[in-house]
C-alpha positions as CSV (number, residue, x, y, z in Angstrom):
1,M,0.1,0.1,0.1
2,S,1.5,3.5,-0.5
3,A,2.2,6.2,1.9
4,S,-0.8,8.5,-0.3
5,T,-4.1,7.2,-0.7
6,I,-7.1,8.6,-2.4
7,S,-10.1,9.1,-0.7
8,P,-12.9,7.7,-2.7
9,A,-15.6,10.1,-1.2
10,L,-13.8,13.1,-1.8
11,G,-11.5,12.2,-4.6
12,V,-8.9,14.3,-2.8
13,A,-5.3,12.5,-1.9
14,S,-4.2,11.9,1.9
15,V,-1.1,13.4,2.8
16,P,1.1,11.4,5.0
17,P,2.5,12.9,8.8
18,A,5.4,15.0,8.3
19,R,8.6,13.1,9.6
20,G,11.0,15.0,12.0
21,Q,8.4,17.1,14.2
22,L,10.1,20.0,16.0
23,S,11.2,18.9,19.2
24,F,12.4,20.6,22.2
25,A,15.4,18.7,21.9
26,R,16.1,20.1,18.6
27,V,14.8,23.3,19.4
28,L,17.6,23.4,22.4
29,R,19.9,22.6,20.0
30,S,19.5,25.0,17.8
31,E,19.7,27.7,20.5
32,W,23.5,26.0,21.6
33,I,24.2,26.4,18.0
34,K,23.6,30.0,18.5
35,F,24.8,30.3,21.8
36,T,28.5,28.9,20.6
37,T,28.6,31.5,17.2
38,I,27.0,34.9,18.4
39,R,30.0,36.6,19.3
40,S,28.4,38.9,21.5
41,T,27.6,36.1,23.9
42,L,31.2,34.4,23.3
43,W,32.8,37.9,24.4
44,G,30.7,38.0,27.5
45,V,31.8,34.7,28.5
46,A,35.1,35.4,28.1
47,L,34.6,39.2,30.0
48,A,32.8,36.6,32.8
49,L,35.4,34.0,32.8
50,V,38.7,36.4,33.0
51,G,36.8,39.6,35.1
52,G,36.3,36.6,37.9
53,A,39.9,35.3,37.8
54,G,41.3,38.5,37.4
55,L,39.7,40.2,40.4
56,A,40.8,36.8,42.5
57,G,44.2,37.9,41.4
58,L,43.9,41.5,42.1
59,M,43.0,40.8,46.0
60,A,45.4,37.9,46.3
61,Y,48.5,40.1,45.8
62,A,46.8,43.2,48.1
63,F,46.8,40.7,50.7
64,L,50.1,39.5,49.6
65,V,51.9,42.4,49.4
66,G,49.6,45.0,51.8
67,P,51.5,44.5,55.2
68,S,54.9,45.4,53.2
69,L,53.2,48.5,51.9
70,D,52.0,50.0,55.6
71,S,54.7,48.9,57.8
72,T,51.8,49.4,60.6
73,L,49.6,47.1,58.9
74,T,49.9,43.9,60.2
75,A,48.5,40.4,58.4
76,A,46.1,39.7,62.0
77,E,44.8,43.4,61.4
78,M,44.2,42.9,57.9
79,F,42.2,39.5,58.1
80,S,40.7,40.9,61.3
81,E,37.8,41.9,59.3
82,I,37.1,39.0,57.0
83,G,38.1,36.0,59.8
84,D,39.4,33.2,59.7
85,R,38.2,31.9,56.8
86,P,39.0,34.3,54.6
87,A,37.9,32.2,51.1
88,L,34.5,32.5,52.0
89,A,35.0,35.9,52.0
90,V,36.3,36.3,48.8
91,I,34.1,34.3,47.3
92,G,31.5,36.7,48.3
93,F,33.6,39.7,47.2
94,D,34.3,38.1,43.8
95,I,30.8,36.9,43.0
96,K,29.6,40.2,43.0
97,L,31.3,41.1,39.7
98,T,30.8,38.0,38.1
99,Y,26.7,37.9,38.6
100,A,27.0,41.1,37.3
101,L,28.4,40.0,33.9
102,V,26.1,36.7,34.0
103,A,23.2,39.2,34.2
104,I,24.7,41.0,31.3
105,L,24.9,37.9,29.5
106,G,21.4,36.6,30.2
107,V,19.9,40.2,28.6
108,L,22.5,39.7,25.5
109,L,21.2,36.0,25.0
110,I,17.9,37.4,23.7
111,S,18.1,40.7,22.9
112,T,21.2,40.5,20.4
113,E,19.1,38.0,18.7
114,R,16.0,40.5,19.0
115,A,18.1,43.4,17.2
116,S,19.5,41.2,14.6
117,G,15.5,40.0,13.4
118,L,17.0,36.5,14.7
119,W,14.7,35.5,17.3
120,N,11.6,36.6,14.8
121,T,13.0,34.0,13.4
122,T,13.1,31.4,15.7
123,L,9.6,32.2,16.9
124,V,8.6,31.3,13.3
125,A,10.3,27.9,13.4
126,V,8.5,27.5,16.9
127,P,5.0,29.2,16.7
128,S,4.3,28.0,20.4
129,R,7.1,30.1,21.2
130,T,6.9,28.5,24.8
131,P,9.5,25.9,23.5
132,A,12.3,28.8,22.4
133,L,11.8,30.0,25.7
134,T,12.2,27.7,27.6
135,A,15.0,26.5,26.0
136,K,16.6,30.1,25.9
137,L,16.2,30.1,29.7
138,L,17.9,26.4,30.0
139,L,20.9,27.5,28.3
140,S,20.9,30.9,30.5
141,G,20.9,29.0,34.0
142,V,23.5,26.5,32.9
143,A,25.7,29.0,31.4
144,G,25.2,31.0,34.8
145,T,25.8,28.3,36.9
146,V,29.0,26.7,35.5
147,L,30.3,30.4,35.0
148,G,29.4,31.2,38.8
149,F,31.4,27.1,39.8
150,V,34.3,28.6,37.5
151,A,34.9,32.0,39.1
152,A,34.2,30.5,43.0
153,V,36.8,27.8,42.3
154,A,39.3,29.8,40.7
155,T,38.7,32.3,43.4
156,V,40.0,29.4,45.7
157,L,42.6,28.5,43.5
158,I,44.6,31.7,42.9
159,T,44.0,32.7,46.6
160,A,45.1,29.8,48.3
161,P,49.0,30.7,48.2
162,T,48.5,33.5,49.6
163,F,46.7,33.1,52.7
164,A,48.9,30.0,52.8
165,H,51.8,32.6,53.1
166,Y,50.4,33.6,56.8
167,G,49.1,29.9,57.6
168,L,45.3,30.2,56.5
169,E,45.0,26.9,54.9
170,Q,42.0,26.3,52.8
171,S,40.9,23.4,50.5
172,L,37.7,23.0,48.3
173,L,37.8,19.7,50.0
174,D,36.6,21.5,52.8
175,P,32.7,20.8,53.1
176,I,31.8,24.6,54.1
177,L,34.2,25.8,50.9
178,A,32.5,23.3,49.1
179,Q,28.9,24.5,50.1
180,V,29.9,28.2,49.5
181,V,30.6,27.1,46.3
182,V,27.7,25.4,45.3
183,G,26.1,28.2,46.4
184,A,27.1,30.5,44.6
185,A,26.8,28.5,41.1
186,V,23.2,28.0,42.2
187,F,23.1,31.8,42.7
188,T,24.8,33.1,39.1
189,G,22.8,30.1,37.3
190,L,19.3,31.7,38.7
191,I,20.1,34.9,37.5
192,G,21.3,34.1,34.3
193,V,17.5,32.7,34.0
194,M,15.9,35.7,35.4
195,S,17.9,37.8,33.4
196,T,16.8,36.2,30.2
197,A,13.7,36.4,31.4
198,V,13.5,40.1,31.7
199,A,15.0,40.7,28.5
200,S,12.5,39.0,26.7
201,V,9.8,41.0,27.9
202,V,12.0,44.6,26.8
203,R,13.2,45.3,23.4
204,S,16.3,46.3,23.8
205,T,19.4,45.6,25.5
206,A,19.7,48.9,27.4
207,A,16.3,48.4,28.5
208,G,17.1,44.9,29.5
209,A,20.4,45.5,31.5
210,G,18.9,48.7,32.9
211,I,16.3,46.3,35.0
212,V,18.8,44.0,36.1
213,L,21.4,45.9,36.9
214,G,19.2,48.6,38.4
215,L,17.5,45.9,40.5
216,F,20.4,43.8,41.8
217,L,22.8,47.3,42.4
218,V,21.3,50.4,42.2
219,V,18.2,49.7,44.4
220,P,20.0,47.8,47.7
221,S,22.6,50.7,48.0
222,I,19.2,53.3,47.5
223,L,17.4,51.0,50.6
224,G,20.5,50.9,52.4
225,L,20.3,54.9,52.3
226,V,17.2,55.0,53.7
227,P,16.6,54.9,57.5
228,G,14.4,52.5,59.2
229,E,13.2,49.1,59.6
230,F,10.6,49.4,57.1
231,A,13.4,49.9,54.3
232,S,16.1,47.6,56.0
233,R,13.8,44.5,55.9
234,L,12.9,45.4,52.3
235,A,16.1,45.1,50.9
236,Q,16.6,42.2,52.3
237,L,13.6,40.3,50.2
238,L,15.6,41.5,46.7
239,P,16.8,39.0,45.0
240,S,20.7,40.4,45.4
241,A,20.2,40.0,49.3
242,A,18.1,36.8,48.7
243,G,20.9,35.2,46.6
244,M,24.0,36.7,48.5
245,M,22.0,34.0,51.5
246,L,23.5,31.6,49.8
247,L,27.0,32.2,49.9
248,Q,26.8,32.0,54.3
249,P,28.6,28.9,55.5
250,V,25.9,26.8,56.8
251,D,27.6,26.2,59.9
252,A,27.2,30.0,61.0
253,V,23.7,30.9,60.0
254,G,21.9,27.4,59.4
255,W,20.4,25.4,57.1
256,W,17.4,27.5,57.5
257,T,18.8,30.8,56.4
258,L,20.2,29.3,52.9
259,A,16.8,27.7,52.3
260,T,14.7,31.0,53.1
261,G,17.3,33.0,50.7
262,L,16.8,30.0,48.2
263,L,13.1,30.7,48.1
264,V,12.9,34.2,47.8
265,F,15.1,34.0,44.6
266,L,13.4,31.4,43.1
267,G,9.7,33.5,43.9
268,W,12.0,36.3,41.7
269,V,12.9,34.1,39.1
270,V,9.4,32.0,39.1
271,A,7.6,35.6,38.2
272,S,9.9,36.6,36.0
273,V,9.9,33.4,34.2
274,A,6.0,33.5,34.4
275,L,5.4,36.8,33.3
276,A,7.8,36.3,30.1
277,I,6.2,33.7,28.8
278,V,2.6,35.4,29.4
279,L,3.8,37.9,27.3
280,L,6.0,36.6,24.5
281,K,2.4,34.5,24.1
282,R,-0.4,37.7,23.8
283,K,2.1,40.1,21.7
284,D,4.1,41.0,18.8
285,V,7.6,40.5,19.0
């Protein structure tokens, strides 16, 4: 029997179902190809890697030469403000630069395609739209997680010789240090997802980056200048403050603090993703 048959009642040839239907795996693969070929995203990845490692190197150098530049400054005084586990402090400091760069990368993942018209073409190829955005969000989250993990590990490895010079040994095999490294990776991964979701709502790179960086960097600074307990409590609900809770050592703050920060941050991410999906389905691109 042939694949195409003639309907005796209507005299119309029935068309066999098309092979190779579009699947989510294929959509994800196409997004990966774009991620690895679009120059702006590659530059964003390189900048995040170099920026995180470079800042760690600068901090290691500063800790090493600090006492020699100031004869009144001792190593004990230099480390008094960051405790006996300085690696945790420098990871927290270094990850702030990394998450800002990851946020920009998350915006570029979609805003660059929108500006060139490639995003419109993608949505034509994926009429339901949601799989295309989901693949983009997944890729952004994985990229952010990897970049955050690499930045945290690089910070530990680069600063280890300096801290060992002062008798402060640190190792990635330390359970608490490993927990902070994983927390940093989760933090930056969620930032990537949220940034891409926000960028899908607006129409320009500047607007997307402005909203994301404003929410993570500017708004906390403004609330910090406002007196009163209400502003302080409100600042703790911002995504930056909630995410930084994941970098706190569990033996000092407990699992409840980490879980609270994760849940608050997940609330921001889920809200931004839900808004992005709803608007993507309802409005023209």
